[in-house]
Residue, then its C-alpha position, 0 to 999 in steps of 0.5 A: m439862535t441855535t438849532l440845537d435839539p430841544a431835548i438836549v437844550a432841556r437837559l443842559k445845566r449851564n453856569e451863570a454865563g450860560l456855559v457848560p464845561a466840556i472835558v475833551q478825551q482822546h477816544d482810543t487811549g482815554e487820555v484827558l486832553m483839555l477842558g473847554w467851554m460850550d454854550d448851546e451854539a458851540l455844542h450845536r456846531t460841534l455836533t453838526t460839523g464833527r469838529g471841536t468848537y468852543w466858546s472863548r471866555s477871554r475873547e468872547e467868540y467861538w473857536v474851532k480847535g485847529d483852525t489857527s494851530g492846525n492841531t485839529q479835533r475830529v469828534v468821535e463821540v459826545r456824551l452828557d453826564c448824568d446831571g446834565d452839567t458836563i459834556l464829554l467829547k471823545v476826539d481824535q486829536q491831531g497834534a497838540a491839544c494845549h495852546t502851550g504846544d503840549r500834547t495835553c493841558f495836563d502835561a506840565d504840572l504834576l501836583g502830587h500822586g497817591 
């Protein structure tokens, strides 16, 4: 059972799996690094440890960014959007954010530009 602040719990709008998308952004440059998924416990762990903690939908377990890769995320700020259905983590990313080794998960596939 999570000990996430009840005021935050009441504001979160989760999907059918109980998850909220978390956009992760480099705090000083605004660079969008990745998208992860959080449930109440992952958000609680992120807020209390200061490290990006997510729920893996494929492995069905919690993971802390950098525990295996060494590419850590120090959380600088956590925000909830106006609808309560998306979290924004502003972090200090050390090393690659993407599991492919790219700096961001959005480096590889430019679909177009306007």
